[in-house]
Every structure is written in C-alpha cells, then in structure tokens.
C-alpha positions as CSV (number, residue, x, y, z in Angstrom):
1,M,0.0,0.0,0.0
2,T,1.5,3.4,-0.9
3,D,1.5,6.4,1.3
4,Q,-1.1,8.0,-1.0
5,D,-3.4,4.9,-0.5
6,A,-3.0,4.9,3.2
7,S,-3.7,8.6,3.5
8,R,-6.9,8.4,1.4
9,K,-9.9,8.5,3.6
10,K,-12.6,6.0,2.8
11,E,-16.2,7.1,2.6
12,L,-18.7,6.2,5.3
13,F,-20.7,3.1,4.4
14,I,-24.4,3.2,4.8
15,G,-26.3,0.2,3.7
16,S,-27.7,0.7,0.3
17,E,-31.4,0.6,-0.3
18,L,-33.8,0.7,-3.2
19,R,-36.7,3.1,-2.4
20,P,-39.7,3.1,-4.7
21,K,-41.1,6.7,-5.0
22,V,-44.7,6.7,-4.0
23,G,-47.2,9.6,-3.9
24,G,-47.3,12.7,-5.9
25,N,-49.9,11.0,-8.1
26,E,-53.1,12.8,-9.0
27,D,-55.0,9.6,-8.1
28,P,-57.0,10.5,-4.9
29,D,-56.6,6.9,-3.7
30,T,-52.8,7.2,-3.7
31,S,-51.4,8.3,-0.4
32,C,-48.1,10.2,0.1
33,V,-45.3,9.6,2.5
34,A,-44.1,12.5,4.6
35,S,-40.6,13.7,3.9
36,D,-39.6,12.8,7.4
37,A,-41.0,9.3,7.3
38,G,-38.9,6.5,8.6
39,N,-37.7,3.5,6.5
40,Q,-40.5,1.3,7.9
41,E,-43.2,3.8,6.9
42,I,-41.7,4.3,3.5
43,E,-41.4,0.5,3.0
44,A,-45.0,-0.1,4.1
45,E,-46.3,2.6,1.7
46,A,-44.2,1.3,-1.1
47,R,-45.5,-2.2,-0.6
48,R,-49.1,-0.9,-0.6
49,A,-48.5,1.0,-3.8
50,M,-46.8,-2.0,-5.5
51,E,-49.7,-4.3,-4.5
52,K,-52.2,-1.7,-5.8
53,S,-50.4,-1.5,-9.1
54,G,-50.2,-5.2,-9.4
55,S,-46.4,-5.4,-9.1
56,P,-45.2,-8.6,-7.6
57,P,-43.9,-8.6,-4.0
58,P,-40.1,-8.3,-3.6
59,A,-38.3,-11.6,-4.0
60,Q,-35.9,-13.0,-1.4
61,P,-32.3,-11.9,-2.1
62,K,-30.4,-14.2,-4.4
63,E,-27.5,-16.0,-2.9
64,W,-24.0,-14.6,-3.4
65,E,-23.0,-17.7,-5.4
66,D,-25.8,-16.9,-7.9
67,L,-24.5,-13.4,-8.4
68,R,-20.7,-13.2,-7.9
69,D,-19.7,-14.0,-11.5
70,S,-22.5,-12.1,-13.1
71,R,-22.1,-8.9,-15.0
72,L,-25.0,-6.5,-14.6
73,Q,-26.1,-3.4,-16.5
74,A,-29.1,-1.1,-16.6
75,H,-32.2,-2.3,-18.3
76,E,-32.7,-0.5,-21.6
77,D,-36.0,1.0,-20.3
78,V,-34.4,2.5,-17.2
79,H,-33.2,6.1,-17.1
80,C,-31.0,7.4,-14.3
81,S,-30.2,10.9,-12.9
82,I,-27.8,11.4,-10.1
83,L,-28.7,14.3,-7.8
84,E,-26.4,15.2,-4.9
85,G,-24.8,11.8,-5.0
86,E,-28.1,9.8,-5.0
87,A,-29.6,8.1,-8.0
88,V,-33.2,8.6,-9.2
89,L,-34.2,5.8,-11.5
90,L,-37.2,5.8,-13.8
91,N,-38.5,2.6,-15.2
92,L,-40.2,3.6,-18.5
93,D,-41.8,0.2,-18.7
94,N,-44.0,0.6,-15.6
95,G,-43.6,4.4,-14.9
96,M,-42.2,3.8,-11.4
97,Y,-39.5,6.0,-9.9
98,Y,-36.9,4.6,-7.5
99,S,-34.1,6.2,-5.5
100,L,-30.8,4.9,-4.3
101,N,-28.7,6.3,-1.4
102,R,-25.0,7.1,-1.9
103,V,-23.8,3.5,-1.5
104,G,-26.6,2.2,-3.8
105,T,-25.6,4.8,-6.3
106,A,-22.0,3.7,-6.2
107,I,-23.1,0.2,-6.9
108,W,-25.5,1.3,-9.7
109,E,-22.6,3.2,-11.4
110,L,-20.4,0.1,-11.3
111,C,-23.2,-2.0,-12.9
112,D,-22.2,-1.0,-16.4
113,G,-21.5,-4.5,-17.7
114,Q,-17.8,-4.1,-17.4
115,F,-17.4,-5.7,-13.9
116,T,-18.5,-8.9,-12.3
117,V,-20.4,-8.6,-9.0
118,S,-17.2,-9.9,-7.3
119,E,-15.2,-7.0,-8.8
120,I,-17.9,-4.6,-7.8
121,L,-17.5,-5.9,-4.2
122,A,-13.8,-5.2,-4.2
123,R,-14.3,-1.7,-5.5
124,I,-17.0,-1.0,-2.8
125,C,-14.7,-2.3,-0.1
126,D,-11.9,-0.1,-1.4
127,R,-14.1,3.0,-1.5
128,F,-16.1,2.7,1.7
129,D,-15.2,2.0,5.3
130,V,-16.9,-1.4,5.5
131,A,-16.1,-5.0,6.3
132,E,-16.1,-7.3,3.2
133,E,-18.8,-9.5,4.7
134,Q,-21.1,-6.6,5.3
135,A,-20.5,-5.2,1.9
136,K,-21.1,-8.6,0.3
137,Q,-24.5,-8.9,2.1
138,D,-25.6,-5.4,1.2
139,L,-24.5,-5.9,-2.5
140,T,-26.3,-9.2,-2.7
141,V,-29.5,-7.6,-1.4
142,I,-29.4,-4.5,-3.6
143,A,-28.4,-6.4,-6.7
144,S,-31.3,-8.8,-6.1
145,Q,-33.8,-6.0,-5.7
146,L,-32.6,-4.2,-8.8
147,L,-32.8,-7.4,-10.8
148,E,-36.3,-8.2,-9.4
149,Q,-37.6,-4.8,-10.3
150,H,-36.1,-5.1,-13.8
151,L,-33.9,-2.1,-13.3
152,L,-30.7,-4.2,-13.9
153,V,-30.2,-7.2,-16.2
154,K,-27.6,-9.9,-16.3
155,I,-25.5,-9.8,-19.4
156,G,-23.2,-12.4,-21.0
157,S,-24.3,-15.3,-19.0
C-alpha cells in the first residue's frame, strides 16, 4: 500500500437501499409519504403502492453464489439521474421511480456490464469503510432488488 493509498480517507458506508417513489400522483386513492417518514413507513407505503399497481412482491435476495460471477447493466427501459450523490431511476416500462442512497448509487454506477459482481464488491470495499462480509451482504440484497424490479439485467451469462 502506498502512502497515498494509506492517507486516502474512505467514505462512510451506509447500507444501500432501493426506495420506490410513492405519492405525488393525481389519483386521490394514492397516499403520500411525509418527507420525514422512517424507513418502515416508506417501505410499508411502497408495498401498498406496489400491491395496488399489481407489481409482484419483492423476491428474497439471491445467494452470493448466484451473483458473484455475473455482469450487470441497466435495463434499456431505465433512465437514471444522479442528484447530490443519490440516483433517481425511472423505469419507463412501468412508470415507477426509485431512488438509491449514496452506496446504492456507487453500486449502480459500477453495474455497467464491465465488472463482475465480485469485482464490484472489491471496489465498494476499497471506496467505503466497510467489512467485506457486510458489503457482500448489502451488495447481494441491492443487486437482487434491482434485478427483481427489472432495473438491472444480467449480461453475457
């Protein structure tokens, strides 16, 4: 490790999460989530919105062994904007918006088809202050969610 590597401060690791954007719809039956709502409130409202729209419930995370050698990239119907370090994803196929926190955004940016999920794990561990096992668990969950919502697709496998 060089002096430059040792002096480089790693970013704080906060577990990544995929957050469906709910509310803001002109449908009077659609409720909104307050901006100060907690994760449980947001998740509950997102599940209600997904059930109402006929979206399938989230799948259980895939196993690491199912993902580690995969290369992932954005689905062709997904558009992404990064605002203040957080990604906002629009799935043109179903019209749903999603957001990713800073760690989720770093993972999203690495899912360009160039790296395997194992290589993405190494880059996340290098960039953030996180134990490899924690990063692996988080990466497995977020990759599973992104695949399940058809935001990412596996390529070349």
